[in-house]
C-alpha positions as CSV (number, residue, x, y, z in Angstrom):
1,X,7.3,33.6,-0.4
2,X,8.1,32.3,3.1
3,X,5.3,30.6,4.0
4,X,5.9,28.3,0.3
5,X,8.9,27.6,1.2
6,X,8.4,26.4,4.7
7,X,5.4,24.5,3.6
8,X,8.0,22.6,1.2
9,X,9.9,22.2,3.7
10,X,7.7,20.5,6.0
11,X,5.9,18.2,3.3
12,X,9.3,17.1,2.2
13,X,10.8,16.1,5.6
14,X,11.1,12.5,6.2
15,X,12.8,11.6,9.4
16,X,12.4,12.7,13.0
17,X,9.7,15.2,12.5
18,X,7.8,14.4,15.4
19,X,10.8,16.1,17.6
20,X,11.5,19.0,15.0
21,X,7.6,19.9,15.7
22,X,7.7,20.0,18.9
23,X,11.0,22.0,19.2
24,X,9.4,24.4,17.0
25,X,6.0,24.6,19.1
26,X,7.8,27.7,21.0
27,X,9.5,29.4,18.1
28,X,6.5,31.6,16.3
29,X,4.8,34.2,19.0
30,X,2.3,34.8,16.4
31,X,0.9,31.5,16.5
32,X,0.7,31.7,20.4
33,X,3.3,29.1,21.3
34,X,6.3,31.6,23.2
35,X,5.6,32.0,26.5
36,X,4.5,35.9,26.8
37,X,7.6,36.4,29.8
38,X,7.0,37.9,33.4
39,X,6.8,42.0,32.9
40,X,8.6,42.2,35.7
41,X,10.9,40.1,38.0
42,X,8.4,37.0,39.3
43,X,8.0,35.9,43.5
44,X,7.1,33.0,42.5
45,X,7.9,30.3,40.2
46,X,4.8,28.2,40.3
47,X,1.8,28.0,42.2
48,X,-0.3,25.7,44.3
49,X,-3.6,26.2,44.6
50,X,-5.7,24.7,47.4
51,X,-9.3,25.1,46.1
52,X,-12.2,23.7,48.6
53,X,-15.2,23.4,46.4
54,X,-18.4,23.6,48.1
55,X,-17.4,27.4,49.9
56,X,-15.9,26.1,53.8
57,X,-18.3,28.4,56.3
58,X,-16.2,31.3,57.4
59,X,-17.5,32.0,61.0
60,X,-16.7,28.2,61.7
61,X,-13.0,28.3,60.8
62,X,-11.6,31.5,60.8
63,X,-13.8,34.9,61.2
64,X,-14.4,35.0,64.4
65,X,-17.9,36.5,66.1
66,X,-17.7,36.3,69.9
67,X,-20.6,37.9,70.4
68,X,-22.7,35.8,68.0
69,X,-23.8,33.4,71.4
70,X,-26.0,35.8,72.7
71,X,-28.2,35.7,69.3
72,X,-28.3,32.1,69.4
73,X,-31.8,31.4,67.7
74,X,-32.6,35.2,67.1
75,X,-33.1,36.9,63.9
76,X,-30.1,39.0,62.6
77,X,-30.7,42.5,62.8
78,X,-32.0,44.2,59.9
79,X,-29.8,46.5,60.6
80,X,-27.1,44.0,59.6
81,X,-28.7,42.3,56.7
82,X,-28.8,45.8,54.9
83,X,-31.9,44.3,52.9
84,X,-30.1,41.0,52.2
85,X,-32.5,38.6,52.0
86,X,-31.0,35.3,52.7
87,X,-31.7,32.1,50.2
88,X,-33.4,30.0,53.4
89,X,-36.0,32.9,54.0
90,X,-37.5,32.5,50.2
91,X,-38.1,28.7,51.5
92,X,-40.2,30.4,54.4
93,X,-37.4,29.8,56.8
94,X,-36.4,32.3,59.3
95,X,-32.9,33.7,59.2
96,X,-32.1,32.6,62.6
97,X,-28.1,32.4,64.2
98,X,-26.4,30.0,65.0
99,X,-22.7,30.6,66.6
100,X,-19.6,28.6,65.5
101,X,-20.0,24.7,66.6
102,X,-16.2,25.4,68.5
103,X,-14.5,28.0,70.4
104,X,-11.9,29.7,69.1
105,X,-8.2,30.4,70.7
106,X,-5.3,32.8,69.7
107,X,-2.4,31.0,67.6
108,X,0.9,31.8,66.9
109,X,3.0,34.7,67.6
110,X,0.7,36.8,65.4
111,X,-2.4,35.8,68.4
112,X,-4.7,35.4,65.5
113,X,-8.1,33.8,66.8
114,X,-8.9,30.7,64.9
115,X,-11.9,27.9,65.8
116,X,-9.4,25.5,67.8
117,X,-10.8,22.7,65.6
118,X,-7.8,23.8,63.1
119,X,-5.2,23.2,65.5
120,X,-2.7,22.2,62.1
121,X,-3.4,25.3,60.7
122,X,-2.8,27.5,63.7
123,X,0.3,25.9,63.7
124,X,1.1,27.7,60.4
125,X,-0.5,30.9,61.2
126,X,2.6,33.4,61.3
127,X,3.6,32.0,57.7
128,X,0.4,32.8,55.7
129,X,-1.5,36.0,54.9
130,X,-5.5,35.4,55.8
131,X,-8.3,37.5,53.8
132,X,-11.4,37.9,55.7
133,X,-12.6,40.5,53.0
134,X,-12.9,38.4,49.9
135,X,-16.6,38.9,48.6
136,X,-18.5,38.0,45.2
137,X,-21.6,38.6,43.5
138,X,-21.9,34.9,42.1
139,X,-23.8,32.7,44.6
140,X,-24.2,29.7,43.2
141,X,-21.3,27.2,42.9
142,X,-21.1,26.5,38.9
143,X,-20.9,30.6,38.4
144,X,-19.0,31.1,41.3
145,X,-16.0,28.6,41.1
146,X,-16.2,29.6,37.2
147,X,-15.9,33.1,38.0
148,X,-13.1,32.1,40.7
149,X,-11.1,30.3,38.1
150,X,-11.2,32.0,34.6
151,X,-12.3,35.3,35.5
152,X,-16.0,35.2,33.8
153,X,-18.9,32.8,35.2
154,X,-19.8,31.7,31.8
155,X,-17.6,29.0,30.8
156,X,-15.4,29.3,27.6
157,X,-12.6,31.9,29.7
158,X,-9.4,30.8,29.9
159,X,-8.6,29.3,33.5
160,X,-5.7,30.6,35.8
161,X,-3.4,28.0,35.5
162,X,-3.8,28.0,31.4
163,X,-3.0,31.9,32.0
164,X,0.6,31.2,34.5
165,X,1.3,28.4,31.4
166,X,0.7,30.9,28.8
167,X,2.3,33.8,30.1
168,X,5.4,31.3,31.5
169,X,5.9,28.4,29.8
170,X,7.0,25.2,31.7
171,X,10.1,24.4,33.6
172,X,10.1,20.6,32.9
173,X,10.0,19.4,29.7
174,X,9.0,15.8,31.0
175,X,5.6,17.2,32.9
176,X,2.8,19.2,32.2
177,X,3.4,23.0,33.0
178,X,-0.6,22.9,34.7
179,X,-1.2,19.6,37.0
180,X,-4.8,19.2,38.3
181,X,-5.5,17.4,40.9
182,X,-8.9,16.1,43.0
183,X,-10.2,14.4,45.9
184,X,-13.4,13.9,47.9
185,X,-14.4,13.0,51.2
186,X,-15.6,10.1,52.4
187,X,-18.2,11.1,54.1
188,X,-20.7,12.4,51.6
189,X,-21.8,12.2,48.2
190,X,-22.6,15.4,47.6
191,X,-19.7,16.5,46.6
192,X,-19.5,19.5,43.9
193,X,-18.8,18.2,40.3
194,X,-15.5,19.8,38.8
195,X,-16.1,20.4,35.2
196,X,-13.2,20.2,32.2
197,X,-13.3,24.1,32.1
198,X,-12.4,25.1,35.6
199,X,-8.8,23.7,34.2
200,X,-9.2,24.4,30.4
201,X,-7.2,26.8,28.1
202,X,-10.2,28.7,26.4
203,X,-9.5,30.3,23.9
204,X,-5.3,29.9,24.9
205,X,-3.4,27.4,22.6
206,X,-4.2,24.1,23.8
207,X,-1.4,23.3,25.2
208,X,-1.5,25.2,28.3
209,X,-4.8,24.0,28.9
210,X,-4.8,21.7,32.4
211,X,-3.6,17.8,32.9
212,X,-5.8,16.0,35.3
213,X,-4.4,13.4,37.1
214,X,-6.8,10.7,37.8
215,X,-7.7,10.1,41.8
216,X,-5.9,6.7,42.3
217,X,-2.9,4.8,42.2
218,X,-3.1,5.4,38.4
219,X,-3.1,9.0,38.0
220,X,-2.1,9.1,34.5
221,X,-3.5,6.3,31.8
222,X,-1.7,4.5,29.1
223,X,1.6,5.6,31.0
224,X,3.0,2.1,30.2
225,X,4.1,0.5,26.6
226,X,1.6,-2.4,25.5
227,X,3.0,-5.6,26.1
228,X,5.4,-6.5,23.0
229,X,5.6,-2.6,22.1
230,X,9.3,-2.0,23.0
231,X,10.7,2.0,23.7
232,X,12.0,2.2,20.4
233,X,8.9,1.3,18.7
234,X,7.2,3.6,20.4
235,X,10.0,6.2,19.7
236,X,9.6,5.3,15.5
237,X,5.5,5.3,15.7
238,X,5.7,8.9,17.3
239,X,8.3,9.6,14.8
240,X,6.2,8.6,11.6
241,X,2.8,10.5,13.5
242,X,4.9,13.6,13.5
243,X,5.6,13.1,9.7
244,X,1.9,13.0,9.2
245,X,0.7,15.7,11.3
246,X,3.5,17.9,10.3
247,X,2.3,17.7,6.9
248,X,-1.2,18.5,7.8
249,X,0.2,21.6,9.9
250,X,1.8,22.4,6.8
251,X,-1.6,22.3,4.6
252,X,-3.8,23.9,7.5
253,X,-2.0,25.8,9.5
254,X,-4.0,24.9,12.5
255,X,-2.1,25.7,15.7
256,X,-4.1,23.0,17.6
257,X,-1.8,20.5,15.2
258,X,1.2,21.2,16.7
259,X,-0.6,21.0,20.6
260,X,-1.3,17.3,19.3
261,X,2.7,16.6,18.1
262,X,3.1,18.4,21.9
263,X,0.7,15.9,23.6
264,X,2.3,12.7,22.0
265,X,5.8,13.7,23.1
266,X,5.2,15.3,26.1
267,X,3.5,11.8,26.6
268,X,6.2,9.6,25.4
269,X,8.8,11.0,27.9
270,X,6.2,11.0,31.2
271,X,6.8,7.3,30.7
272,X,9.7,8.1,32.9
273,X,8.8,11.2,34.8
274,X,5.4,10.0,36.2
275,X,6.6,6.6,37.7
276,X,9.0,8.5,39.8
277,X,6.8,11.0,41.1
278,X,4.2,8.8,42.4
279,X,6.8,6.5,44.1
280,X,6.6,7.6,47.8
281,X,8.7,4.8,49.1
282,X,11.9,7.3,49.5
283,X,10.0,9.9,51.4
284,X,11.2,9.9,55.1
285,X,8.8,8.6,58.0
286,X,9.2,12.6,59.4
287,X,8.0,13.9,55.9
288,X,5.0,11.5,55.7
289,X,3.8,12.4,59.4
290,X,3.6,15.7,58.3
291,X,0.5,15.0,55.9
292,X,-1.5,12.4,58.3
293,X,-2.5,9.1,58.0
294,X,-4.2,9.7,54.8
295,X,-1.6,10.5,52.8
296,X,-0.7,6.9,51.7
297,X,-3.7,6.7,50.5
298,X,-3.9,7.7,46.9
299,X,-6.7,9.8,46.0
300,X,-7.4,11.4,49.1
301,X,-6.7,15.3,50.2
302,X,-3.3,14.3,52.2
303,X,-1.8,12.5,49.4
304,X,-2.5,15.1,46.7
305,X,-1.2,17.3,48.9
306,X,1.9,15.6,49.2
307,X,2.2,15.1,45.4
308,X,1.6,18.9,45.3
309,X,5.2,19.2,47.1
310,X,6.8,16.2,44.5
311,X,4.8,18.5,41.6
312,X,6.7,21.4,43.0
313,X,10.2,19.8,43.5
314,X,9.5,19.4,40.3
315,X,9.0,23.0,39.1
316,X,5.4,22.0,37.3
317,X,4.4,25.8,36.9
318,X,0.8,25.5,38.4
319,X,-0.7,22.9,40.9
320,X,-4.1,23.2,41.2
321,X,-6.1,20.8,43.7
322,X,-9.5,20.4,44.0
323,X,-11.5,19.2,47.6
324,X,-15.0,19.1,47.2
325,X,-17.5,18.2,50.0
326,X,-17.5,21.9,51.6
327,X,-21.6,22.1,50.4
328,X,-23.1,22.0,54.2
329,X,-26.9,22.7,53.6
330,X,-27.5,19.9,56.2
331,X,-25.5,17.9,58.6
332,X,-23.0,20.4,59.2
333,X,-22.0,18.9,63.1
334,X,-21.4,15.8,62.2
335,X,-19.8,16.8,58.5
336,X,-17.8,19.7,58.9
337,X,-15.5,17.9,61.4
338,X,-15.0,15.2,59.5
339,X,-14.2,18.1,56.9
340,X,-11.8,19.5,58.9
341,X,-10.2,16.0,59.9
342,X,-9.7,15.7,56.0
343,X,-7.7,18.8,55.8
344,X,-6.4,20.2,58.3
345,X,-3.1,18.6,58.7
346,X,-2.8,18.3,55.3
347,X,-2.6,21.8,54.6
348,X,-0.8,22.9,56.9
349,X,1.9,19.7,56.4
350,X,2.0,21.1,53.1
351,X,3.3,24.6,54.3
352,X,6.1,23.2,56.4
353,X,7.2,20.9,54.0
354,X,7.6,23.6,51.2
355,X,9.0,26.1,53.8
356,X,11.7,23.4,55.5
357,X,12.8,22.6,51.6
358,X,13.3,26.3,50.9
359,X,10.2,25.7,48.3
360,X,8.0,28.4,50.2
361,X,9.9,31.4,49.5
362,X,9.1,31.1,45.7
363,X,6.0,29.1,45.8
364,X,2.4,31.0,46.6
365,X,0.1,28.8,48.0
366,X,-3.7,29.9,48.0
367,X,-6.5,28.1,50.0
368,X,-10.0,28.7,50.1
369,X,-13.7,28.3,48.5
370,X,-15.8,29.8,45.7
371,X,-17.8,31.7,48.5
372,X,-18.9,31.9,52.3
373,X,-21.9,30.4,54.5
374,X,-24.0,32.1,56.1
375,X,-24.2,32.8,59.8
376,X,-28.1,32.4,59.9
377,X,-29.1,28.1,59.9
378,X,-30.5,26.1,57.1
379,X,-33.0,24.1,58.6
380,X,-34.5,22.9,61.8
381,X,-32.3,25.2,64.7
382,X,-34.0,22.7,67.4
383,X,-32.3,19.5,65.4
384,X,-28.5,19.8,66.0
385,X,-28.2,16.4,63.7
386,X,-29.8,18.0,60.4
387,X,-29.2,21.8,60.1
388,X,-26.8,23.4,57.9
389,X,-25.5,26.6,56.3
390,X,-26.1,27.8,53.3
391,X,-24.4,30.0,50.7
392,X,-23.1,33.5,51.3
393,X,-21.2,35.5,48.8
394,X,-20.8,39.3,50.2
395,X,-18.1,38.1,52.6
396,X,-15.8,34.5,53.3
397,X,-11.8,33.6,53.5
398,X,-9.0,32.8,51.6
399,X,-5.6,32.9,52.9
400,X,-2.6,32.7,50.9
401,X,1.4,32.2,51.8
402,X,4.7,32.4,50.6
403,X,6.5,34.1,47.3
404,X,6.5,37.5,49.5
405,X,3.1,37.5,51.2
406,X,3.1,38.3,54.5
407,X,3.0,35.8,57.2
408,X,1.2,36.2,60.8
409,X,-1.2,39.3,58.7
410,X,-4.5,39.2,58.8
411,X,-6.3,41.6,55.8
412,X,-9.7,43.4,55.8
413,X,-12.9,42.8,58.1
414,X,-16.6,41.8,58.2
415,X,-19.5,43.2,60.5
416,X,-20.2,41.2,63.9
417,X,-22.4,38.8,62.1
418,X,-19.9,38.0,59.3
419,X,-22.6,39.7,56.8
420,X,-21.2,41.9,54.5
421,X,-17.3,43.4,54.4
422,X,-16.6,46.6,56.8
423,X,-12.8,47.5,55.5
424,X,-10.2,46.7,52.8
425,X,-12.6,44.6,50.7
426,X,-11.4,41.4,48.0
427,X,-12.8,40.7,45.3
428,X,-12.2,37.5,43.2
429,X,-10.6,39.8,40.4
430,X,-8.6,41.6,43.3
431,X,-7.3,37.9,44.2
432,X,-6.5,37.3,40.8
433,X,-4.7,40.5,39.7
434,X,-2.9,39.7,43.0
435,X,-1.8,36.4,41.9
436,X,-0.8,37.5,39.1
437,X,1.7,39.9,40.5
438,X,3.1,37.2,42.0
439,X,4.2,35.3,38.9
440,X,5.9,38.7,37.3
441,X,2.7,40.1,35.4
442,X,0.7,43.3,35.4
443,X,-2.8,41.8,35.3
444,X,-3.7,44.6,32.5
445,X,-0.7,43.6,30.3
446,X,-1.2,40.1,30.5
447,X,-3.7,39.5,27.5
448,X,-4.6,37.5,24.3
449,X,-6.6,39.1,20.8
450,X,-9.6,36.5,20.3
451,X,-13.1,37.8,18.1
452,X,-11.8,41.1,17.6
453,X,-10.9,42.5,21.1
454,X,-8.8,41.7,24.1
455,X,-9.2,39.5,26.8
456,X,-7.4,38.7,30.3
457,X,-8.1,37.4,33.4
458,X,-8.9,40.2,35.2
459,X,-11.7,41.4,32.4
460,X,-11.7,45.5,32.9
461,X,-11.3,44.9,36.9
462,X,-8.9,43.9,39.6
463,X,-6.1,45.8,42.0
464,X,-3.2,44.3,43.5
465,X,-3.7,43.7,47.3
466,X,-0.5,45.2,48.3
467,X,-1.5,45.4,52.1
468,X,-0.5,41.6,52.6
469,X,2.8,41.4,50.3
470,X,6.1,42.3,52.0
């Protein structure tokens, strides 16, 4: 009888049903709309994930191996390889060692060794926790990045940003709860492709999927009304559309219809919020200088880092940056320095900007790729202009900052050749569990039922890396 009465009411309503449907979007937990809510007080209100697609070479940036120079051009000892067959060996090449292109030096009060090619990240080393002992079982880009972002190597699961939105909902009614930004460096045309399932909602309600902003001066299409269409006319059209969709929902009961109504209403409100979001004119020269000279160029990594801070201060829940161009199978001697030039200063600038505004205390920032790279050379070791490094999943580096993460902290170690984790290994599921912990969730309890079983981001694995938390 309750369902019949509600159907009659929705079918018979004639005025403002679009707004009514939006208001009821979170009213029925059984239909997946209401945020789950945290399991305990959260340290992070929001997340900024700076994903470096293609896999940064850990021994070139973070994982200091001073003994490699004496092994230059020689094979890695079998005792360190541990039965590993490097993929370059499969092409008939011997795995010959090549040390870091640049020397390392100590930074910060913590005295952490970092490559001197990343001095800006060196300047924030006392604010970050560096995990050198990350590892994954996937060493091809598509399954590895899918595994990192969704907890499974095969597309179809909800992304981590969608889980955050599903669990906590939105803090700003005028912007999406989950925003995706991407950038491609100008020095290469071999950036890793980015697939929509990386920010998809999977089998969660569709309103939790990421909203991808375009890499340009107009990040959202059709944010302005067409010529001759007033805001009042647009409002009336949405109300009429809401009536139609409301009747359809009353008949079909499909929650995707609710999501469609919500998206239309959000798009209407974004006509005001987005122009203000992308207007950098009120940013001080000192702030712009933090991010470096490319910050004024829409679509660059620097521009997106500043956009991330502006989204964070507007309380967008999950902000995902993808920056491609780290897949150095060749030409590493020229492309790695260019890539570092793209990311070093803007990354540090973001941390400094968040910190000086008091936002770092409740914003979790993550920086890293989907796996690491080999210490051995790929290509001709005698041709500095062409050689590179191959994929490597047994150890790589990720760092985190803010939201109760220890500053000036190093976690885990690898062997002398950066081939394998020696102690305090952190699996991809452990990283995911730690991110959810900062948002106030027990990762084993943030679940949704689909096709007869409960699913979660960390599958049946994962443990919080408590050693990096204060």
